[in-house]
PDB file of N, CA, C and O in Angstrom:
ATOM      1  N   MET A   1     117.107 -86.346  53.607  1.00  0.00           N
ATOM      2  CA  MET A   1     116.122 -87.394  53.540  1.00  0.00           C
ATOM      3  C   MET A   1     116.758 -88.643  52.942  1.00  0.00           C
ATOM      4  O   MET A   1     117.614 -88.575  52.059  1.00  0.00           O
ATOM      5  N   GLN A   2     116.322 -89.752  53.440  1.00  0.00           N
ATOM      6  CA  GLN A   2     116.904 -91.007  53.025  1.00  0.00           C
ATOM      7  C   GLN A   2     115.856 -91.841  52.295  1.00  0.00           C
ATOM      8  O   GLN A   2     114.716 -91.959  52.745  1.00  0.00           O
ATOM      9  N   ARG A   3     116.258 -92.420  51.159  1.00  0.00           N
ATOM     10  CA  ARG A   3     115.341 -93.303  50.442  1.00  0.00           C
ATOM     11  C   ARG A   3     115.184 -94.602  51.204  1.00  0.00           C
ATOM     12  O   ARG A   3     116.132 -95.100  51.812  1.00  0.00           O
ATOM     13  N   ARG A   4     113.993 -95.138  51.166  1.00  0.00           N
ATOM     14  CA  ARG A   4     113.705 -96.402  51.861  1.00  0.00           C
ATOM     15  C   ARG A   4     113.112 -97.388  50.868  1.00  0.00           C
ATOM     16  O   ARG A   4     112.630 -97.003  49.803  1.00  0.00           O
ATOM     17  N   ARG A   5     113.154 -98.646  51.227  1.00  0.00           N
ATOM     18  CA  ARG A   5     112.480 -99.653  50.429  1.00  0.00           C
ATOM     19  C   ARG A   5     111.026 -99.722  50.864  1.00  0.00           C
ATOM     20  O   ARG A   5     110.718 -99.811  52.052  1.00  0.00           O
ATOM     21  N   CYS A   6     110.162 -99.679  49.902  1.00  0.00           N
ATOM     22  CA  CYS A   6     108.729 -99.769  50.151  1.00  0.00           C
ATOM     23  C   CYS A   6     108.344-101.240  50.184  1.00  0.00           C
ATOM     24  O   CYS A   6     108.871-102.022  49.392  1.00  0.00           O
ATOM     25  N   PRO A   7     107.437-101.644  51.078  1.00  0.00           N
ATOM     26  CA  PRO A   7     107.060-103.050  51.158  1.00  0.00           C
ATOM     27  C   PRO A   7     106.295-103.538  49.930  1.00  0.00           C
ATOM     28  O   PRO A   7     106.265-104.740  49.665  1.00  0.00           O
ATOM     29  N   ALA A   8     105.683-102.636  49.183  1.00  0.00           N
ATOM     30  CA  ALA A   8     104.958-103.023  47.977  1.00  0.00           C
ATOM     31  C   ALA A   8     105.951-103.215  46.838  1.00  0.00           C
ATOM     32  O   ALA A   8     107.030-102.624  46.842  1.00  0.00           O
ATOM     33  N   LYS A   9     105.587-104.034  45.873  1.00  0.00           N
ATOM     34  CA  LYS A   9     106.472-104.275  44.733  1.00  0.00           C
ATOM     35  C   LYS A   9     106.150-103.270  43.642  1.00  0.00           C
ATOM     36  O   LYS A   9     105.252-103.483  42.827  1.00  0.00           O
ATOM     37  N   ILE A  10     106.900-102.166  43.637  1.00  0.00           N
ATOM     38  CA  ILE A  10     106.744-101.126  42.629  1.00  0.00           C
ATOM     39  C   ILE A  10     108.115-100.630  42.220  1.00  0.00           C
ATOM     40  O   ILE A  10     109.080-100.774  42.971  1.00  0.00           O
ATOM     41  N   ARG A  11     108.208-100.041  41.021  1.00  0.00           N
ATOM     42  CA  ARG A  11     109.487 -99.491  40.562  1.00  0.00           C
ATOM     43  C   ARG A  11     109.396 -97.983  40.531  1.00  0.00           C
ATOM     44  O   ARG A  11     108.818 -97.391  39.620  1.00  0.00           O
ATOM     45  N   VAL A  12     109.972 -97.386  41.531  1.00  0.00           N
ATOM     46  CA  VAL A  12     110.055 -95.935  41.616  1.00  0.00           C
ATOM     47  C   VAL A  12     111.264 -95.614  42.496  1.00  0.00           C
ATOM     48  O   VAL A  12     111.585 -96.376  43.407  1.00  0.00           O
ATOM     49  N   ARG A  13     111.922 -94.514  42.236  1.00  0.00           N
ATOM     50  CA  ARG A  13     113.145 -94.199  42.978  1.00  0.00           C
ATOM     51  C   ARG A  13     112.905 -93.432  44.265  1.00  0.00           C
ATOM     52  O   ARG A  13     113.653 -93.592  45.230  1.00  0.00           O
ATOM     53  N   ASN A  14     111.883 -92.608  44.293  1.00  0.00           N
ATOM     54  CA  ASN A  14     111.686 -91.725  45.440  1.00  0.00           C
ATOM     55  C   ASN A  14     110.604 -92.249  46.378  1.00  0.00           C
ATOM     56  O   ASN A  14     109.426 -91.920  46.240  1.00  0.00           O
ATOM     57  N   ILE A  15     111.028 -93.062  47.324  1.00  0.00           N
ATOM     58  CA  ILE A  15     110.128 -93.631  48.321  1.00  0.00           C
ATOM     59  C   ILE A  15     110.566 -93.091  49.676  1.00  0.00           C
ATOM     60  O   ILE A  15     111.683 -93.347  50.124  1.00  0.00           O
ATOM     61  N   LEU A  16     109.678 -92.343  50.323  1.00  0.00           N
ATOM     62  CA  LEU A  16     110.018 -91.680  51.580  1.00  0.00           C
ATOM     63  C   LEU A  16     109.140 -92.230  52.707  1.00  0.00           C
ATOM     64  O   LEU A  16     107.914 -92.139  52.649  1.00  0.00           O
ATOM     65  N   LYS A  17     109.770 -92.791  53.715  1.00  0.00           N
ATOM     66  CA  LYS A  17     109.055 -93.384  54.844  1.00  0.00           C
ATOM     67  C   LYS A  17     108.806 -92.331  55.918  1.00  0.00           C
ATOM     68  O   LYS A  17     109.701 -91.556  56.256  1.00  0.00           O
ATOM     69  N   GLY A  18     107.584 -92.308  56.452  1.00  0.00           N
ATOM     70  CA  GLY A  18     107.277 -91.348  57.497  1.00  0.00           C
ATOM     71  C   GLY A  18     106.026 -91.733  58.257  1.00  0.00           C
ATOM     72  O   GLY A  18     105.604 -92.889  58.242  1.00  0.00           O
ATOM     73  N   HIS A  19     105.433 -90.746  58.926  1.00  0.00           N
ATOM     74  CA  HIS A  19     104.214 -90.957  59.709  1.00  0.00           C
ATOM     75  C   HIS A  19     103.178 -89.903  59.324  1.00  0.00           C
ATOM     76  O   HIS A  19     103.506 -88.737  59.103  1.00  0.00           O
ATOM     77  N   ILE A  20     101.945 -90.332  59.250  1.00  0.00           N
ATOM     78  CA  ILE A  20     100.852 -89.434  58.893  1.00  0.00           C
ATOM     79  C   ILE A  20     100.600 -88.462  60.039  1.00  0.00           C
ATOM     80  O   ILE A  20     100.390 -88.877  61.178  1.00  0.00           O
ATOM     81  N   VAL A  21     100.623 -87.168  59.731  1.00  0.00           N
ATOM     82  CA  VAL A  21     100.379 -86.151  60.756  1.00  0.00           C
ATOM     83  C   VAL A  21      98.995 -85.522  60.613  1.00  0.00           C
ATOM     84  O   VAL A  21      98.484 -84.922  61.558  1.00  0.00           O
ATOM     85  N   GLU A  22      98.385 -85.660  59.429  1.00  0.00           N
ATOM     86  CA  GLU A  22      97.061 -85.064  59.236  1.00  0.00           C
ATOM     87  C   GLU A  22      96.412 -85.645  57.983  1.00  0.00           C
ATOM     88  O   GLU A  22      97.083 -85.912  56.986  1.00  0.00           O
ATOM     89  N   ILE A  23      95.102 -85.835  58.052  1.00  0.00           N
ATOM     90  CA  ILE A  23      94.305 -86.206  56.883  1.00  0.00           C
ATOM     91  C   ILE A  23      93.122 -85.250  56.836  1.00  0.00           C
ATOM     92  O   ILE A  23      92.317 -85.187  57.765  1.00  0.00           O
ATOM     93  N   VAL A  24      93.031 -84.504  55.734  1.00  0.00           N
ATOM     94  CA  VAL A  24      91.924 -83.565  55.544  1.00  0.00           C
ATOM     95  C   VAL A  24      91.063 -84.098  54.411  1.00  0.00           C
ATOM     96  O   VAL A  24      91.479 -84.118  53.252  1.00  0.00           O
ATOM     97  N   LYS A  25      89.836 -84.537  54.766  1.00  0.00           N
ATOM     98  CA  LYS A  25      88.941 -85.116  53.770  1.00  0.00           C
ATOM     99  C   LYS A  25      88.054 -84.056  53.149  1.00  0.00           C
ATOM    100  O   LYS A  25      87.476 -83.220  53.844  1.00  0.00           O
ATOM    101  N   GLY A  26      87.953 -84.104  51.813  1.00  0.00           N
ATOM    102  CA  GLY A  26      87.037 -83.263  51.064  1.00  0.00           C
ATOM    103  C   GLY A  26      85.881 -84.115  50.572  1.00  0.00           C
ATOM    104  O   GLY A  26      85.663 -85.221  51.066  1.00  0.00           O
ATOM    105  N   ALA A  27      85.147 -83.605  49.609  1.00  0.00           N
ATOM    106  CA  ALA A  27      83.991 -84.325  49.072  1.00  0.00           C
ATOM    107  C   ALA A  27      84.400 -85.651  48.423  1.00  0.00           C
ATOM    108  O   ALA A  27      83.727 -86.664  48.611  1.00  0.00           O
ATOM    109  N   THR A  28      85.497 -85.650  47.663  1.00  0.00           N
ATOM    110  CA  THR A  28      85.952 -86.866  46.984  1.00  0.00           C
ATOM    111  C   THR A  28      87.433 -87.151  47.195  1.00  0.00           C
ATOM    112  O   THR A  28      87.883 -88.282  47.007  1.00  0.00           O
ATOM    113  N   THR A  29      88.198 -86.122  47.588  1.00  0.00           N
ATOM    114  CA  THR A  29      89.648 -86.239  47.688  1.00  0.00           C
ATOM    115  C   THR A  29      90.123 -85.875  49.093  1.00  0.00           C
ATOM    116  O   THR A  29      89.581 -84.972  49.732  1.00  0.00           O
ATOM    117  N   SER A  30      91.135 -86.587  49.558  1.00  0.00           N
ATOM    118  CA  SER A  30      91.753 -86.290  50.849  1.00  0.00           C
ATOM    119  C   SER A  30      93.167 -85.793  50.634  1.00  0.00           C
ATOM    120  O   SER A  30      93.844 -86.214  49.696  1.00  0.00           O
ATOM    121  N   HIS A  31      93.617 -84.889  51.509  1.00  0.00           N
ATOM    122  CA  HIS A  31      95.010 -84.457  51.538  1.00  0.00           C
ATOM    123  C   HIS A  31      95.659 -85.142  52.735  1.00  0.00           C
ATOM    124  O   HIS A  31      95.282 -84.908  53.884  1.00  0.00           O
ATOM    125  N   VAL A  32      96.626 -85.977  52.449  1.00  0.00           N
ATOM    126  CA  VAL A  32      97.316 -86.747  53.478  1.00  0.00           C
ATOM    127  C   VAL A  32      98.696 -86.131  53.663  1.00  0.00           C
ATOM    128  O   VAL A  32      99.491 -86.082  52.725  1.00  0.00           O
ATOM    129  N   ARG A  33      98.981 -85.659  54.880  1.00  0.00           N
ATOM    130  CA  ARG A  33     100.267 -85.032  55.191  1.00  0.00           C
ATOM    131  C   ARG A  33     101.129 -86.047  55.939  1.00  0.00           C
ATOM    132  O   ARG A  33     100.724 -86.601  56.961  1.00  0.00           O
ATOM    133  N   ILE A  34     102.347 -86.278  55.391  1.00  0.00           N
ATOM    134  CA  ILE A  34     103.258 -87.269  55.956  1.00  0.00           C
ATOM    135  C   ILE A  34     104.555 -86.578  56.376  1.00  0.00           C
ATOM    136  O   ILE A  34     105.203 -85.910  55.570  1.00  0.00           O
ATOM    137  N   ASP A  35     104.927 -86.747  57.650  1.00  0.00           N
ATOM    138  CA  ASP A  35     106.170 -86.192  58.173  1.00  0.00           C
ATOM    139  C   ASP A  35     107.306 -87.147  57.832  1.00  0.00           C
ATOM    140  O   ASP A  35     107.306 -88.313  58.226  1.00  0.00           O
ATOM    141  N   ILE A  36     108.277 -86.616  57.083  1.00  0.00           N
ATOM    142  CA  ILE A  36     109.432 -87.399  56.665  1.00  0.00           C
ATOM    143  C   ILE A  36     110.652 -86.797  57.368  1.00  0.00           C
ATOM    144  O   ILE A  36     111.364 -85.986  56.775  1.00  0.00           O
ATOM    145  N   GLY A  37     110.894 -87.170  58.583  1.00  0.00           N
ATOM    146  CA  GLY A  37     112.066 -86.672  59.301  1.00  0.00           C
ATOM    147  C   GLY A  37     112.100 -85.166  59.479  1.00  0.00           C
ATOM    148  O   GLY A  37     113.168 -84.562  59.378  1.00  0.00           O
ATOM    149  N   GLY A  38     110.965 -84.548  59.740  1.00  0.00           N
ATOM    150  CA  GLY A  38     110.906 -83.112  59.970  1.00  0.00           C
ATOM    151  C   GLY A  38     110.396 -82.310  58.794  1.00  0.00           C
ATOM    152  O   GLY A  38     109.986 -81.162  58.966  1.00  0.00           O
ATOM    153  N   SER A  39     110.409 -82.879  57.610  1.00  0.00           N
ATOM    154  CA  SER A  39     109.801 -82.249  56.436  1.00  0.00           C
ATOM    155  C   SER A  39     108.465 -82.930  56.191  1.00  0.00           C
ATOM    156  O   SER A  39     108.326 -84.138  56.385  1.00  0.00           O
ATOM    157  N   VAL A  40     107.477 -82.140  55.761  1.00  0.00           N
ATOM    158  CA  VAL A  40     106.151 -82.699  55.538  1.00  0.00           C
ATOM    159  C   VAL A  40     105.822 -82.650  54.053  1.00  0.00           C
ATOM    160  O   VAL A  40     105.963 -81.612  53.406  1.00  0.00           O
ATOM    161  N   VAL A  41     105.383 -83.786  53.523  1.00  0.00           N
ATOM    162  CA  VAL A  41     104.907 -83.849  52.145  1.00  0.00           C
ATOM    163  C   VAL A  41     103.405 -84.092  52.181  1.00  0.00           C
ATOM    164  O   VAL A  41     102.895 -84.734  53.100  1.00  0.00           O
ATOM    165  N   THR A  42     102.703 -83.581  51.184  1.00  0.00           N
ATOM    166  CA  THR A  42     101.256 -83.732  51.113  1.00  0.00           C
ATOM    167  C   THR A  42     100.886 -84.475  49.842  1.00  0.00           C
ATOM    168  O   THR A  42     101.347 -84.135  48.752  1.00  0.00           O
ATOM    169  N   ALA A  43     100.053 -85.489  49.991  1.00  0.00           N
ATOM    170  CA  ALA A  43      99.551 -86.256  48.853  1.00  0.00           C
ATOM    171  C   ALA A  43      98.046 -86.042  48.743  1.00  0.00           C
ATOM    172  O   ALA A  43      97.336 -86.012  49.749  1.00  0.00           O
ATOM    173  N   SER A  44      97.571 -85.894  47.519  1.00  0.00           N
ATOM    174  CA  SER A  44      96.137 -85.812  47.261  1.00  0.00           C
ATOM    175  C   SER A  44      95.700 -87.148  46.692  1.00  0.00           C
ATOM    176  O   SER A  44      96.105 -87.525  45.593  1.00  0.00           O
ATOM    177  N   ILE A  45      94.867 -87.868  47.447  1.00  0.00           N
ATOM    178  CA  ILE A  45      94.374 -89.171  47.002  1.00  0.00           C
ATOM    179  C   ILE A  45      92.879 -89.235  47.260  1.00  0.00           C
ATOM    180  O   ILE A  45      92.339 -88.415  48.002  1.00  0.00           O
ATOM    181  N   THR A  46      92.213 -90.198  46.657  1.00  0.00           N
ATOM    182  CA  THR A  46      90.773 -90.307  46.827  1.00  0.00           C
ATOM    183  C   THR A  46      90.419 -90.729  48.251  1.00  0.00           C
ATOM    184  O   THR A  46      91.220 -91.364  48.938  1.00  0.00           O
ATOM    185  N   ASN A  47      89.226 -90.373  48.679  1.00  0.00           N
ATOM    186  CA  ASN A  47      88.740 -90.813  49.990  1.00  0.00           C
ATOM    187  C   ASN A  47      88.652 -92.337  50.028  1.00  0.00           C
ATOM    188  O   ASN A  47      88.882 -92.954  51.068  1.00  0.00           O
ATOM    189  N   GLU A  48      88.319 -92.934  48.893  1.00  0.00           N
ATOM    190  CA  GLU A  48      88.240 -94.395  48.808  1.00  0.00           C
ATOM    191  C   GLU A  48      89.611 -95.026  49.080  1.00  0.00           C
ATOM    192  O   GLU A  48      89.697 -96.051  49.756  1.00  0.00           O
ATOM    193  N   ALA A  49      90.682 -94.417  48.557  1.00  0.00           N
ATOM    194  CA  ALA A  49      92.032 -94.927  48.790  1.00  0.00           C
ATOM    195  C   ALA A  49      92.413 -94.820  50.266  1.00  0.00           C
ATOM    196  O   ALA A  49      93.050 -95.722  50.810  1.00  0.00           O
ATOM    197  N   VAL A  50      92.026 -93.719  50.915  1.00  0.00           N
ATOM    198  CA  VAL A  50      92.292 -93.550  52.347  1.00  0.00           C
ATOM    199  C   VAL A  50      91.641 -94.691  53.129  1.00  0.00           C
ATOM    200  O   VAL A  50      92.261 -95.283  54.013  1.00  0.00           O
ATOM    201  N   ALA A  51      90.396 -94.989  52.796  1.00  0.00           N
ATOM    202  CA  ALA A  51      89.674 -96.061  53.483  1.00  0.00           C
ATOM    203  C   ALA A  51      90.285 -97.431  53.174  1.00  0.00           C
ATOM    204  O   ALA A  51      90.485 -98.239  54.081  1.00  0.00           O
ATOM    205  N   ASP A  52      90.581 -97.695  51.899  1.00  0.00           N
ATOM    206  CA  ASP A  52      91.145 -98.990  51.503  1.00  0.00           C
ATOM    207  C   ASP A  52      92.491 -99.263  52.173  1.00  0.00           C
ATOM    208  O   ASP A  52      92.786-100.398  52.547  1.00  0.00           O
ATOM    209  N   LEU A  53      93.310 -98.210  52.322  1.00  0.00           N
ATOM    210  CA  LEU A  53      94.627 -98.366  52.934  1.00  0.00           C
ATOM    211  C   LEU A  53      94.583 -98.301  54.462  1.00  0.00           C
ATOM    212  O   LEU A  53      95.580 -98.580  55.128  1.00  0.00           O
ATOM    213  N   GLY A  54      93.427 -97.931  55.013  1.00  0.00           N
ATOM    214  CA  GLY A  54      93.293 -97.828  56.467  1.00  0.00           C
ATOM    215  C   GLY A  54      94.148 -96.717  57.045  1.00  0.00           C
ATOM    216  O   GLY A  54      94.676 -96.849  58.149  1.00  0.00           O
ATOM    217  N   LEU A  55      94.289 -95.617  56.305  1.00  0.00           N
ATOM    218  CA  LEU A  55      95.147 -94.523  56.751  1.00  0.00           C
ATOM    219  C   LEU A  55      94.522 -93.771  57.915  1.00  0.00           C
ATOM    220  O   LEU A  55      93.317 -93.525  57.937  1.00  0.00           O
ATOM    221  N   GLU A  56      95.353 -93.412  58.874  1.00  0.00           N
ATOM    222  CA  GLU A  56      94.914 -92.596  60.006  1.00  0.00           C
ATOM    223  C   GLU A  56      96.120 -91.899  60.610  1.00  0.00           C
ATOM    224  O   GLU A  56      97.258 -92.338  60.443  1.00  0.00           O
ATOM    225  N   LYS A  57      95.856 -90.814  61.307  1.00  0.00           N
ATOM    226  CA  LYS A  57      96.908 -90.010  61.927  1.00  0.00           C
ATOM    227  C   LYS A  57      97.773 -90.877  62.835  1.00  0.00           C
ATOM    228  O   LYS A  57      97.260 -91.675  63.618  1.00  0.00           O
ATOM    229  N   GLY A  58      99.097 -90.712  62.721  1.00  0.00           N
ATOM    230  CA  GLY A  58     100.041 -91.457  63.545  1.00  0.00           C
ATOM    231  C   GLY A  58     100.535 -92.748  62.919  1.00  0.00           C
ATOM    232  O   GLY A  58     101.528 -93.317  63.372  1.00  0.00           O
ATOM    233  N   LYS A  59      99.851 -93.217  61.882  1.00  0.00           N
ATOM    234  CA  LYS A  59     100.222 -94.473  61.248  1.00  0.00           C
ATOM    235  C   LYS A  59     101.416 -94.265  60.324  1.00  0.00           C
ATOM    236  O   LYS A  59     101.547 -93.212  59.699  1.00  0.00           O
ATOM    237  N   GLN A  60     102.278 -95.261  60.240  1.00  0.00           N
ATOM    238  CA  GLN A  60     103.414 -95.215  59.316  1.00  0.00           C
ATOM    239  C   GLN A  60     102.897 -95.318  57.890  1.00  0.00           C
ATOM    240  O   GLN A  60     101.964 -96.071  57.609  1.00  0.00           O
ATOM    241  N   ALA A  61     103.513 -94.553  56.989  1.00  0.00           N
ATOM    242  CA  ALA A  61     103.126 -94.587  55.582  1.00  0.00           C
ATOM    243  C   ALA A  61     104.326 -94.209  54.725  1.00  0.00           C
ATOM    244  O   ALA A  61     105.329 -93.704  55.229  1.00  0.00           O
ATOM    245  N   TYR A  62     104.215 -94.455  53.447  1.00  0.00           N
ATOM    246  CA  TYR A  62     105.258 -94.108  52.495  1.00  0.00           C
ATOM    247  C   TYR A  62     104.732 -93.064  51.522  1.00  0.00           C
ATOM    248  O   TYR A  62     103.620 -93.185  51.009  1.00  0.00           O
ATOM    249  N   ALA A  63     105.528 -92.053  51.275  1.00  0.00           N
ATOM    250  CA  ALA A  63     105.234 -91.107  50.200  1.00  0.00           C
ATOM    251  C   ALA A  63     106.023 -91.600  48.996  1.00  0.00           C
ATOM    252  O   ALA A  63     107.253 -91.634  49.013  1.00  0.00           O
ATOM    253  N   VAL A  64     105.303 -91.977  47.964  1.00  0.00           N
ATOM    254  CA  VAL A  64     105.922 -92.494  46.750  1.00  0.00           C
ATOM    255  C   VAL A  64     105.816 -91.397  45.700  1.00  0.00           C
ATOM    256  O   VAL A  64     104.723 -91.094  45.222  1.00  0.00           O
ATOM    257  N   VAL A  65     106.951 -90.803  45.341  1.00  0.00           N
ATOM    258  CA  VAL A  65     106.968 -89.637  44.456  1.00  0.00           C
ATOM    259  C   VAL A  65     107.331 -90.080  43.047  1.00  0.00           C
ATOM    260  O   VAL A  65     108.416 -90.610  42.808  1.00  0.00           O
ATOM    261  N   LYS A  66     106.414 -89.858  42.122  1.00  0.00           N
ATOM    262  CA  LYS A  66     106.649 -90.168  40.710  1.00  0.00           C
ATOM    263  C   LYS A  66     106.244 -88.929  39.927  1.00  0.00           C
ATOM    264  O   LYS A  66     105.059 -88.704  39.678  1.00  0.00           O
ATOM    265  N   ALA A  67     107.221 -88.133  39.542  1.00  0.00           N
ATOM    266  CA  ALA A  67     106.933 -86.868  38.864  1.00  0.00           C
ATOM    267  C   ALA A  67     107.495 -86.871  37.450  1.00  0.00           C
ATOM    268  O   ALA A  67     108.574 -87.404  37.191  1.00  0.00           O
ATOM    269  N   LEU A  68     106.747 -86.270  36.552  1.00  0.00           N
ATOM    270  CA  LEU A  68     107.235 -86.119  35.188  1.00  0.00           C
ATOM    271  C   LEU A  68     108.202 -84.960  35.079  1.00  0.00           C
ATOM    272  O   LEU A  68     109.141 -85.001  34.284  1.00  0.00           O
ATOM    273  N   ASP A  69     107.978 -83.926  35.873  1.00  0.00           N
ATOM    274  CA  ASP A  69     108.883 -82.797  35.881  1.00  0.00           C
ATOM    275  C   ASP A  69     108.768 -82.052  37.190  1.00  0.00           C
ATOM    276  O   ASP A  69     107.776 -82.176  37.908  1.00  0.00           O
ATOM    277  N   VAL A  70     109.796 -81.274  37.495  1.00  0.00           N
ATOM    278  CA  VAL A  70     109.822 -80.458  38.690  1.00  0.00           C
ATOM    279  C   VAL A  70     110.112 -79.035  38.237  1.00  0.00           C
ATOM    280  O   VAL A  70     111.044 -78.807  37.466  1.00  0.00           O
ATOM    281  N   MET A  71     109.324 -78.078  38.709  1.00  0.00           N
ATOM    282  CA  MET A  71     109.517 -76.687  38.341  1.00  0.00           C
ATOM    283  C   MET A  71     110.236 -75.959  39.471  1.00  0.00           C
ATOM    284  O   MET A  71     110.075 -76.303  40.642  1.00  0.00           O
ATOM    285  N   VAL A  72     111.023 -74.960  39.117  1.00  0.00           N
ATOM    286  CA  VAL A  72     111.747 -74.163  40.088  1.00  0.00           C
ATOM    287  C   VAL A  72     111.390 -72.696  39.863  1.00  0.00           C
ATOM    288  O   VAL A  72     111.332 -72.233  38.723  1.00  0.00           O
ATOM    289  N   GLY A  73     111.152 -71.970  40.949  1.00  0.00           N
ATOM    290  CA  GLY A  73     110.851 -70.551  40.854  1.00  0.00           C
ATOM    291  C   GLY A  73     111.673 -69.766  41.864  1.00  0.00           C
ATOM    292  O   GLY A  73     112.193 -70.319  42.833  1.00  0.00           O
ATOM    293  N   ILE A  74     111.779 -68.475  41.617  1.00  0.00           N
ATOM    294  CA  ILE A  74     112.484 -67.587  42.544  1.00  0.00           C
ATOM    295  C   ILE A  74     111.648 -66.330  42.756  1.00  0.00           C
ATOM    296  O   ILE A  74     110.750 -66.030  41.969  1.00  0.00           O
ATOM    297  N   ASP A  75     111.955 -65.595  43.833  1.00  0.00           N
ATOM    298  CA  ASP A  75     111.288 -64.312  44.103  1.00  0.00           C
ATOM    299  C   ASP A  75     111.954 -63.216  43.319  1.00  0.00           C
ATOM    300  O   ASP A  75     111.543 -62.058  43.405  1.00  0.00           O
TER     301      ASP A  75
END
């Protein structure tokens, strides 16, 4: 995966450009699935954010990853 520059002015290192493959809306939260070159990441955002950003299947979007920690597990 290759890091991309996001058009918004934000400071974060992990910006992944892709296309929305699915949006599953719940009562208050939507799960937005973004295909990043064959890998899919899922973001949980409010339904209001989906509407404000005009998100829809097939549209280009950025997954902006800002994590405090990453856990690793094994079988």
